[in-house]
N, C-alpha and C positions, 0 to 999 in steps of 0.2 A: 504494500500500500504506500502510495506517495502522499507526503504531507507538504503542502505549500504554505510558507509562512511569510514570504517577502513579496511585496508588490513593487514592480518596476515600471517605469514609463515605457510607452511604446517605442520600439526600435526595429524598423523594418529590416535592418541588416543582421539582427541577432540570429544566431543558429539555435533553433529550438528542437526539443525532442519530439514534440507533437503539438497539435492545435486543440484547444478546448472550446468548443462552441457552447455558448451560454445564452439563455434568454435574458431579456432586460431585468426580469425579477431575479434570476439566478445571479446576475452581475452585482446585485446589492447584498448578497449573502456573504458575510465575512467568515462564517463558520458553518460549513456544510460539507456533506459527502456527495460526490458526483461519481458517475461511472462513464468512462470514455467509450467511444464507439467500438473500441477494441475489447471492451469489457474490463478494463483496468480500473480499480477503485482509486479515487483521488479525493483527498480531504483538504479543505481550505481552513486555515487557522490564521486569518489575517486580523489586523487591528480592527476593532469594532468600528462600524461606520464607513469602512472602505467600500467605495463604489468603483467597480471595474469598468473600463471603457474598451470598445473594440480596438484591438491591437496591443493592449497592455500585456505585460509579461509577468509571469509568476515564477519565483525561484523556490525550489524544494528546500526543506529544512536542512538537509545535508549539503546543499549547494551544488549537487551533481546534476540536477535536472532543471531545464528552463522550458516553459510552455508559453504559447501565445494564446490569449483569450480572443475569441471572435464573437461577434454578435450573431447568434443563431436566428435564422428566419423564423418568424412566428406570426400567428394570425393577429391582424390589427384592422382597425377601421380608419380609413383615410378620409379626411374632410376637406372639401374644396368649395370655394365660393366665387360668385361672379364679381365680387368686389372685396377689398381689404377690410372695410368696416364690418361687413357681415362675418368675415373670418375672425376679426378681433372680438366681436360679440360672442361667437362660438367659444373662443379661448377663455373669455371671461366666465361664461356659464360652466364650462368644464372645470376650470380652475376653482370656481366656487364650490364644486363638488369634490375637490381634492383628487382629481383624476390624473394619473401619471400621463404626461402629454409630451409628445415630440412636436416641436414648434419650428416651422420654416416660414419663409415669406409668402409661400403660396399654398400651404397645406398645414393641417394638424393631423396627428396620428395618436390613437389610443387603443387600449385593449378592448376587444368586442364587448359591447353592452347594448342589448336591444332597446332598453328604455332610453338611454342617451342617444342612440341612433335615431329613434323616433322623434325625440325632442329636436334634434338638429335638422332633420328632414322637414319638420313642421316650421322651422325657422327659415326654410328655403335653401338649405345647404345641400350639396351633393355628398353623399356618404357611400363609399365603396369598400368592400372587403378585399384585403390584400394579405399575402404571406411574404414578409420582408423582414430584414433586420430592424429592430425597434430601438430607438435611441431617445428615451424620454429625458426631459430636463432634470438636472439635479436641483434640489431645492435651493433657494436663495441663501440658506444658511449652511449649505454643504451636505444636506441629506435629501433623501427622497422618500416618498410614501409608498 
């Protein structure tokens, strides 16, 4: 069993032993047990509050293994609008409900929720289901929900 205790910044030139695809929720877990696609058990024992980003590196406790974290494609709802004001209103309403949200200048993405989807569609927004890597905003104070 591999135990990873050190979080390192992304380095595309780093030589890694393997890649560890994690969902957005998984990337917020500082202490968790995962299984690789090859069936190997991996344990994270990172400082509490650690949020991993796509491309970050993890070093094993013994220093002999380095892995790259990737954002695993997952189901999301993508929200688009005919104008930015409508998109900002959608961001306000989703934020008011503490929804983990990926924010870009022309879309919002969040985990599937039929109630929120209905609300947004009633507001006149286009909501589509996608399976893509999800990169929600980290909270303003360095944490996420």
